[in-house]
C-alpha atoms as one frame of an Amber mdcrd trajectory, in Angstrom:
protein
 100.640  92.844  55.313  98.214  91.402  57.956 101.164  90.329  59.898 102.104
  93.972  60.378  98.894  95.185  61.349  98.483  92.823  64.024 102.248  94.060
  64.832 100.616  97.694  65.264  97.507  96.607  67.538  95.554  98.085  64.014
  93.181  95.156  64.055  92.415  95.544  67.737  91.020  98.670  66.513  89.389
  97.208  64.134  87.549  94.349  66.075  86.800  97.349  68.092  84.359  98.564
  65.864  80.389  98.130  65.531  79.105  94.791  64.126  77.202  97.503  61.380
  80.628  98.490  60.080  80.946  98.577  56.236  84.150  97.205  54.864  84.342
  98.102  51.197  86.725  95.681  48.398  87.815  98.933  46.435  89.578 100.473
  44.089  88.014  98.614  40.850  88.714 101.314  39.770  90.224 104.168  42.405
  88.219 107.008  41.388  84.926 104.840  41.426  86.044 103.929  45.099  86.189
 107.634  45.906  82.968 108.354  44.590  81.286 105.900  46.296  82.911 106.291
  49.883  81.429 110.224  49.418  78.042 109.225  48.013  77.855 106.892  51.137
  78.314 109.847  53.593  76.352 112.314  51.885  73.295 110.059  51.478  73.825
 108.673  55.522  71.125 110.503  57.705  73.637 112.155  60.197  73.947 114.933
  62.521  77.473 114.740  63.498  80.499 112.485  62.826  79.850 110.233  64.752
  76.088 109.123  63.530  77.479 108.365  60.128  79.099 104.475  58.994  82.014
 102.884  60.132  84.190 101.832  57.034  87.051 100.039  56.664  87.680 100.781
  53.034  90.936  98.506  50.346  91.956 100.702  47.721  93.485  97.434  46.018
  94.386  99.572  42.883  96.862  97.015  41.270  93.862  94.214  41.288  93.970
  92.880  37.339  91.246  94.223  35.158  88.265  92.331  35.517  87.474  92.510
  31.655  90.877  91.678  30.628  90.531  87.678  32.727  86.934  87.566  31.770
  88.274  87.549  28.523  91.115  85.557  29.106  89.293  82.983  31.289  91.593
  84.062  34.129  89.539  84.813  37.031  91.490  82.684  39.201  94.491  85.380
  38.910  91.778  87.985  40.414  90.518  85.698  42.930  93.533  85.170  44.358
  94.868  88.496  44.528  91.770  89.796  46.428  91.458  86.356  48.769  93.930
  88.577  51.788  91.219  91.467  51.047  88.949  89.669  52.261  90.385  88.380
  55.218  91.581  91.465  56.088  88.085  92.857  56.392  87.471  89.928  57.934
  89.850  90.425  61.317  88.519  94.222  61.224  85.391  92.656  62.101  83.360
  94.396  59.357  79.351  93.612  59.183  78.704  93.499  55.803  81.029  94.301
  52.309  80.455  95.970  49.578  82.289  95.971  46.155  82.031  98.867  44.047
  82.857  97.490  40.625  80.354  95.823  38.655  82.500  93.789  36.283  83.685
  91.694  39.541  80.228  90.555  40.645  81.210  87.863  37.696  82.454  86.100
  40.113  79.690  86.565  43.428  79.070  83.262  43.866  83.481  82.410  44.774
  83.482  85.881  47.047  81.052  84.954  48.842  82.168  81.984  49.305  85.438
  82.888  50.654  84.001  84.477  53.525  80.891  84.025  55.819  80.385  87.796
  56.050  77.585  88.857  53.890  78.903  90.231  50.458  76.434  92.927  49.173
  74.958  91.828  45.415  75.183  95.028  43.855  73.440  93.634  40.313  70.681
  91.653  42.201  70.188  94.815  44.264  69.894  96.579  41.542  67.696  93.841
  39.367  64.968  94.256  42.627  64.695  97.896  42.915  64.052  97.929  38.843
  61.424  95.463  38.918  59.505  96.843  42.145  59.390 100.536  40.492  59.141
  99.661  36.363  57.113  95.464  37.414  58.091  92.918  35.770  58.535  92.464
  31.752  60.250  95.925  31.649  62.435  96.053  29.013  65.658  97.134  30.312
  69.205  98.836  28.754  72.661  97.686  30.361  75.706  99.532  29.874  78.455
  98.003  30.949  82.510  97.338  30.472  82.508  94.651  27.550  83.319  92.584
  30.474  80.391  92.563  32.173  78.295  92.269  29.124  80.185  89.502  28.107
  79.885  87.960  31.706  76.063  88.525  31.499  75.703  89.389  35.022  73.197
  91.610  34.077  71.560  89.688  31.541  70.935  86.850  34.328  69.991  88.983
  37.108  66.989  90.767  34.469  66.036  87.610  33.639  65.707  86.562  37.641
  63.407  89.190  38.281  61.554  88.485  34.899  62.957  91.867  33.223  64.196
  91.828  29.696  67.549  92.989  29.383  68.504  94.976  26.101  72.651  95.647
  25.638  74.366  97.978  22.736  74.860  97.156  19.559  78.798  96.682  18.779
  79.620 100.127  17.516  77.442 101.761  21.316  79.325  99.340  23.231  82.656
 100.638  21.481  81.666 103.996  22.672  80.894 103.387  26.233  84.076 101.419
  26.431  85.842 104.604  25.442  84.133 106.426  28.015  85.439 103.864  30.521
  88.917 103.416  29.675  90.177 106.323  27.748  88.125 109.444  29.695  87.005
 108.032  33.793  89.850 105.480  34.359  92.444 107.887  32.574  91.654 110.705
  34.492  89.995 113.151  31.092  86.778 114.944  32.603  83.876 112.236  30.121
  81.667 113.700  27.098  78.933 113.587  29.567  76.598 114.999  26.578  77.589
 111.699  24.288  76.867 109.543  27.376  73.573 111.211  27.219  73.063 110.572
  23.978  73.544 106.916  24.326  70.775 106.399  26.889  68.316 108.835  24.839
  69.037 106.137  21.895  68.361 103.676  24.250  65.096 105.000  25.732  63.831
 106.200  22.247  64.998 104.442  20.068  65.021 100.845  21.626  61.970 101.634
  24.030  63.857 100.468  27.073  61.982 101.325  29.985  64.808 102.826  32.109
  69.124 101.698  31.524  71.012 100.465  34.532  74.487 102.358  34.996  76.069
  98.839  35.081  79.475 100.256  35.444  80.932 102.831  38.289  83.411 104.743
  36.226  79.903 105.767  34.332  78.595 106.514  37.757  81.169 109.221  38.178
  79.697 111.491  35.197  77.007 114.078  35.706  73.869 113.961  34.085  71.041
 115.762  33.832  67.625 115.966  35.655  65.975 115.033  31.917  68.537 112.459
  31.204  69.010 110.718  34.655  65.437 109.919  35.219  65.770 106.995  32.991
  68.409 105.696  35.419  69.599 103.083  37.813  72.365 103.852  39.101  73.499
 100.462  40.272  76.306 102.704  42.440  73.304 104.270  44.428  71.438 101.068
  45.007  74.768  99.613  46.256  74.811 103.039  48.675  71.202 102.465  49.904
  71.536  99.236  50.888  75.175  99.253  52.795  73.493 102.306  54.790  70.672
 100.263  55.288  72.236  97.276  55.919  74.864  99.348  58.271  71.527  99.946
  60.906  71.557 103.401  59.150  68.969 105.776  57.737  69.220 107.330  54.133
  68.936 110.726  53.982  65.660 112.220  52.237  65.882 114.794  50.038  62.624
 116.836  48.896  60.515 113.992  49.720  62.447 111.479  47.882  65.530 109.385
  49.514  68.819 111.107  48.469  70.547 108.179  45.671  68.766 108.096  42.735
């Protein structure tokens, strides 16, 4: 693939881009990648096309399922499959890399070890944001794939930032996985009311100060304002940091930054 790009001189175009261009390791899943791109465009302060961020998106939809490789301890299969994608972004000359997939952050250190380009750590950026807003010691609910939960990605970063992580019980986790895999990944309209009920339970019964939306498929679900106010969407945090690190400003709406 890379050789083909060289022959067609497309790599030269990539190298001519600004050093602040953004690389996106996408396809995990494709819908979440599309939503991430849309949110970057929607929340970048811009008056014309040229004010937006140059982006190189690799939509590698056939990457191995992250939850599966973690459960089977076959991480090398995922890492080997994504290595060429990182090389492609290096050749394109991007300034930063965003990965709109929470579960893949289990492999963050290995991925960062493959390149000198800064990879934005969505999990750490999210925990940092929560500590800033809610303060140390805040109890934080985590809604994610079973792979993300079992990997401990968000539990670890919460503890690193002096937050108290709370994961759903097995029955609730099954409901979350159904929404992720049977609805969003399958192209079915997710039951927003059922998802909202899960969030409300974490806030009202588990006494969580806020809930991390730690799966980009869950980020695709539109929530009512009375529910979303309790949520910190990791994808939105990644959108903000991607815009800022690309040298652009986040659009403000009603006196607040455009992403919740």
